[in-house]
C-alpha positions as CSV (number, residue, x, y, z in Angstrom):
1,X,0.0,0.0,0.0
2,X,1.1,3.5,-0.7
3,X,1.1,6.2,1.9
4,X,-2.0,8.4,1.6
5,X,-1.7,12.1,1.2
6,X,-3.8,13.5,4.0
7,X,-4.8,17.0,4.7
8,X,-6.9,17.1,7.8
9,X,-8.5,20.5,8.5
10,X,-6.7,22.5,11.2
11,X,-9.9,23.0,13.2
12,X,-10.3,19.5,14.6
13,X,-13.6,20.4,16.3
14,X,-15.2,21.6,13.0
15,X,-13.9,18.5,11.3
16,X,-15.4,16.2,14.0
17,X,-18.8,18.0,13.4
18,X,-18.6,17.4,9.7
19,X,-17.8,13.7,10.3
20,X,-20.7,13.3,12.7
21,X,-23.0,14.7,10.1
22,X,-21.6,12.4,7.4
23,X,-22.0,9.4,9.7
24,X,-25.8,10.0,10.0
25,X,-26.4,10.9,6.3
26,X,-27.3,7.3,5.5
27,X,-30.1,7.4,8.0
28,X,-32.0,9.6,5.5
29,X,-32.0,7.0,2.7
30,X,-35.2,5.2,2.1
31,X,-35.3,1.4,2.6
32,X,-35.5,0.9,-1.2
33,X,-32.5,3.1,-1.8
34,X,-30.5,1.4,1.0
35,X,-31.4,-2.0,-0.7
36,X,-30.0,-1.0,-4.1
37,X,-27.0,0.8,-2.6
38,X,-26.2,-2.4,-0.8
39,X,-26.5,-4.4,-4.0
40,X,-24.1,-2.0,-5.7
41,X,-21.6,-2.4,-2.9
42,X,-21.8,-6.2,-3.2
43,X,-21.2,-6.1,-6.9
44,X,-18.2,-3.8,-6.4
45,X,-16.8,-6.1,-3.7
46,X,-17.1,-9.1,-6.0
47,X,-15.3,-7.3,-8.8
48,X,-12.5,-6.1,-6.5
49,X,-12.0,-9.6,-5.0
50,X,-11.9,-11.2,-8.4
51,X,-9.0,-9.0,-9.5
52,X,-5.4,-8.7,-8.2
53,X,-5.2,-5.3,-6.5
54,X,-7.4,-3.4,-9.1
55,X,-6.9,0.3,-9.6
56,X,-10.0,2.3,-9.0
57,X,-10.6,6.0,-9.9
58,X,-13.5,7.5,-7.9
59,X,-14.7,10.7,-9.6
60,X,-16.8,12.9,-7.3
61,X,-15.5,11.6,-4.0
62,X,-18.1,13.1,-1.7
63,X,-17.3,11.8,1.8
64,X,-14.9,9.2,0.5
65,X,-16.6,6.3,2.2
66,X,-17.0,4.1,-0.9
67,X,-13.3,4.7,-1.8
68,X,-12.1,3.8,1.7
69,X,-14.4,0.7,1.7
70,X,-13.0,-0.3,-1.7
71,X,-9.5,0.2,-0.5
72,X,-10.1,-1.9,2.5
73,X,-11.4,-4.7,0.2
74,X,-8.1,-4.5,-1.8
75,X,-8.4,-1.9,-4.4
76,X,-5.8,0.8,-5.0
77,X,-8.1,3.9,-4.9
78,X,-7.5,7.4,-6.2
79,X,-10.4,9.8,-5.7
80,X,-10.9,13.3,-7.1
81,X,-13.5,16.0,-6.4
82,X,-13.9,19.6,-7.5
83,X,-14.5,20.6,-3.9
84,X,-11.4,20.7,-1.7
85,X,-13.7,20.5,1.4
86,X,-14.9,17.1,0.3
87,X,-11.4,15.8,-0.4
88,X,-10.4,17.1,3.0
89,X,-13.3,15.2,4.6
90,X,-12.3,12.0,2.7
91,X,-8.7,12.4,3.7
92,X,-9.9,12.9,7.3
93,X,-11.6,9.5,7.2
94,X,-8.3,8.0,6.0
95,X,-6.5,9.8,8.9
96,X,-8.9,8.6,11.5
97,X,-9.0,5.0,10.2
98,X,-5.1,5.0,10.0
99,X,-5.6,3.4,6.5
100,X,-3.3,4.2,3.6
101,X,-4.9,2.3,0.7
102,X,-6.5,5.4,-0.9
103,X,-5.7,9.0,-1.8
104,X,-8.0,11.9,-2.5
105,X,-7.2,15.1,-4.3
106,X,-9.2,18.2,-5.3
107,X,-9.1,19.5,-8.8
């Protein structure tokens, strides 16, 4: 695994607030949407596990959870987003999880 480039916001309290909001965002999904999202994750996992360390490019990182999850399953993930605040959030997840299988950049 390569070392992740992390840029955790300097204001840790504000960062923790954003993380707590992101953690509860899934609570707003309907049961139907949760079902199809779960199926999508299962298909992604099967694909990742069938390949030898696949490279994955995530465009539109958002909170970075899918990329982190994919990296934990064995993918080499690079994520990009036009909003630096979102790549900061995604890199914060990497920092808090002490996981280095993904990297996120704004651009």
